[in-house]
C-alpha positions in Angstrom: 4.4 -4.4 -7.0 5.4 -3.0 -3.7 3.0 -1.4 -1.2 4.0 0.2 2.0 4.9 3.3 4.0 7.2 6.0 2.7 8.2 9.3 4.3 8.4 12.6 2.4 10.4 15.1 4.5 9.3 13.2 7.6 5.6 13.0 6.6 4.3 9.5 6.2 2.3 8.4 3.1 1.2 5.3 1.4 3.0 4.2 -1.8 2.2 1.5 -4.3 5.2 1.2 -6.7 5.0 -1.0 -9.8 8.2 -2.0 -11.7 7.7 -3.6 -15.1 10.3 -5.3 -17.2 11.3 -4.7 -20.8 13.2 -7.8 -21.5 16.0 -8.1 -18.9 15.9 -4.3 -18.1 13.5 -2.2 -16.1 11.0 -0.9 -18.6 8.8 1.3 -16.5 8.3 2.5 -12.9 4.9 3.8 -11.8 3.9 5.0 -8.3 0.6 5.9 -6.6 1.3 8.1 -3.5 -1.5 8.8 -1.0 -0.7 11.7 1.3 -2.6 12.7 4.5 -3.6 16.1 3.1 -5.7 14.6 0.3 -9.4 14.1 1.0 -10.4 11.0 2.9 -10.5 8.1 3.4 -7.0 7.8 4.9 -5.3 6.0 7.8 -1.7 6.7 8.5 0.4 3.8 7.4 2.0 1.7 10.1 2.2 -1.7 8.4 1.6 -2.7 4.8 -0.9 -5.5 3.7 0.7 -8.9 3.9 -0.7 -12.2 2.8 0.7 -15.7 3.5 0.6 -18.4 0.9 -2.6 -20.4 0.7 -2.9 -24.1 0.9 -3.2 -25.9 -2.4 -6.9 -26.6 -1.7 -7.7 -22.9 -1.1 -6.0 -21.6 -4.3 -7.9 -20.4 -7.3 -6.6 -20.5 -10.9 -5.3 -17.3 -12.5 -8.1 -17.4 -15.0 -10.8 -17.8 -12.4 -9.3 -15.0 -10.2 -9.2 -12.6 -13.1 -12.8 -13.5 -14.0 -13.9 -12.8 -10.4 -12.2 -9.4 -10.5 -13.8 -8.6 -13.9 -17.2 -9.4 -12.4 -16.5 -7.1 -9.5 -15.8 -4.2 -11.9 -18.8 -5.1 -14.0 -21.0 -4.9 -10.9 -19.7 -1.4 -10.2 -20.4 -0.3 -13.7 -24.0 -1.8 -13.6 -25.0 0.7 -10.9 -27.9 -1.5 -9.9 -27.2 -1.9 -6.2 -26.2 -5.6 -6.5 -22.9 -6.9 -5.3 -21.1 -9.6 -7.3 -21.6 -13.2 -6.2 -17.8 -13.6 -6.0 -17.6 -11.8 -2.6 -17.0 -13.9 0.5 -19.5 -13.4 3.3 -16.8 -11.8 5.6 -15.1 -9.8 2.8 -13.6 -6.5 4.0 -12.7 -3.5 1.9 -10.0 -1.0 2.9 -9.0 2.2 1.2 -5.7 3.9 1.9 -5.3 1.8 5.1 -8.7 2.6 6.5 -11.0 -0.4 6.7 -14.3 0.9 5.2 -16.9 -1.8 5.3 -17.9 -5.2 4.3 -17.3 -5.5 0.5 -21.0 -5.7 -0.5 -22.0 -2.5 1.3 -20.6 0.1 -1.2 -22.8 -1.5 -3.9 -26.0 -0.7 -2.0 -25.2 2.6 -0.2 -23.6 5.9 -1.0 -20.0 4.9 -1.1 -19.9 4.7 -4.9 -22.1 7.8 -5.4 -20.6 10.1 -7.9 -18.4 7.4 -9.5 -18.9 7.9 -13.2 -16.6 5.2 -14.5 -13.6 3.0 -13.8 -11.4 3.1 -16.9 -8.0 2.2 -18.2 -8.0 -0.9 -16.0 -5.0 -3.2 -16.3 -3.7 -6.2 -14.4 -0.4 -5.4 -12.6 0.3 -8.8 -11.1 -1.3 -12.2 -10.3 0.0 -14.4 -7.5 -1.9 -17.8 -7.4 0.1 -19.0 -4.3 -1.2 -16.1 -2.2 -4.5 -15.6 -4.0 -3.7 -12.0 -5.1 -4.7 -10.0 -8.1 -3.4 -6.4 -8.4 -5.2 -3.9 -10.7 -4.3 -0.4 -11.8 -7.2 1.8 -12.9 -8.6 5.4 -13.0 -11.9 6.4 -11.4 -13.7 9.5 -12.5 -15.9 11.2 -10.0 -18.4 14.1 -10.4 -18.5 17.1 -8.0 -20.5 15.9 -5.0 -20.8 15.6 -1.2 -19.3 12.3 -0.3 -20.3 10.4 2.8 -18.7 7.2 4.1 -18.5 5.2 7.2 -15.5 3.2 8.4 -15.6 -0.3 9.9 -16.0 1.2 13.4 -19.1 3.1 12.5 -17.5 6.5 12.3 -19.1 8.7 9.6 -17.2 11.1 7.4 -18.2 13.7 4.9 -16.1 15.3 2.3 -17.3 18.1 0.0 -15.9 17.8 -3.4 -17.0 20.9 -5.3 -15.1 19.9 -8.3 -14.9 16.7 -10.4 -11.8 14.6 -9.9 -10.0 11.4 -11.0 -8.4 8.9 -8.7 -5.5 6.8 -9.8 -6.0 3.5 -8.0 -4.0 0.4 -7.3 -6.4 -2.3 -5.9 -5.3 -5.6 -4.4 -7.8 -8.4 -4.3 -7.3 -11.5 -2.0 -9.2 -14.5 -3.3 -9.6 -17.7 -1.3 -11.6 -20.7 -2.4 -12.8 -18.8 -5.4 -14.2 -15.9 -3.3 -12.9 -12.3 -2.8 -12.2 -12.0 0.9 -10.3 -8.8 1.0 -9.8 -5.6 -1.1 -7.1 -3.1 -0.4 -7.3 0.0 -2.5 -4.7 2.8 -2.7 -5.5 6.1 -4.4 -3.9 9.3 -5.6 -5.8 12.5 -6.5 -5.5 13.7 -10.1 -7.2 16.4 -12.2 -10.5 15.2 -13.7 -10.1 13.0 -16.8 -6.4 12.4 -16.4 -5.1 9.0 -17.3 -2.1 6.9 -18.3 0.5 8.6 -20.5 
């Protein structure tokens, strides 16, 4: 998985590119591209997320990291306003480069309003040394008025008069068994679209 800035005819955009192997050959290349002209949230890419290796004492096993990420998505599906216990107290959530909020906030406010389901979720990569889990998924949203606030307290509203689907690559940083950072990158798709 590579996440970073690309330019299309001089216009910057976020890209999350996944290359998978089929034996000793490239089996598949997938990309999620987030352009400025899509609906928010969005912050123009300058630098990509980067995470240094953790000390041995801070690392979490692959099995436990995947279980924490599963509980995160189960909490989203529960729609009961309760954040999963696996979130660190200072966990931060960014979407398309824009730091949105503390990780528990979307579970209790309107940030997840209109999200019908997260589906076709799959693990892209796990890096125990850096405490990273990368997930690919599809999020279906109903037509709605979306409100969100970034980490600086700026409020945004987007009217979505039509249902839509987001293709998402989400990167979780897990330290001492707790999710301390989430970096999501999304691409707009027609409603209900999924993997081929």
